N, C-alpha and C positions, 0 to 999 in steps of 0.2 A: 374672106367671106363677106358678103354684103350685109349691111346693117338691117336692111328691110324696115325702114322707118314706118311708124304706125299711122301717119296721117298726112294729108295734103298741107303743104306749107302755105297755100293761099286761102283755102276755105275750111281747113281743119277736118275735112271728111275722113272717116276711118278708112284705112286701106290695109285690110288683113293680108298677111304675107302669103297665104295660100290661095288668094283669089286674084283674078285679073282686074285691071283698072288703074294700076299705079304706073307712073312714068318717072324715070330717073335720068339724071345726067351722069357724067363720069365722076362727079364728086358726091353722088348719091343724094343730091337735092331731090325731093320727092313731091310729086303733084298728082292729083286725080286726072282722069281722062278729060273731064269737062274743062278744067282750068288749063291743062296742058294744050288742048286743041283750040278752045274758043278764045281764051284770054292771052295765052303765051305764044301761040303759033309754033309749038314744039321747040321753043328756044328757052333755055333756063335764064331767068332774070338775075340770078346770082353770078353766074360765070360765063354766060353766053353760049354754053354748050348745047348740043342737041338733046332733046328729051326723047327717050325711047321706052318701049314697054319694059317694065321691071320683070325679071324672071320670077317664077313661082317657087315656093318652098313647100313641099308636101307636109301634111300634118304629122306624119311619122318622123320626118327630119326635124320639125320644129321642136319636138320633145327634147332632143339633145343639143340642138342648135337654134335656140329661140330667136325670134325677131326682136329688134330694139323696142323699148317701151318709152324712149325719150321722144317727145313731140317737139317739132320745130314749126311754129306758127307765126307767120309774119305777113298779115294781109296787106300791108303797105307796099309790098313788092309786086302785088298783082291787082292793080287798079282796073276795075271793070269799066 
């Protein structure tokens, strides 16, 4: 099951698990649309993998399978 991390690793923008706008790589590094598209060119700065839209988890499923609350914030990997 995906962790569904709560924020962008570049800008720390909130990325709720039930809303569109998050992009992930195969290691689940997580970025918002703006950082993924404008800064990173859809390439993960951590592993070099492709960033793709993260699947959504419905509110009803989040009750028993909650998203992660652990934030990973490293603005140094995403220089504008």
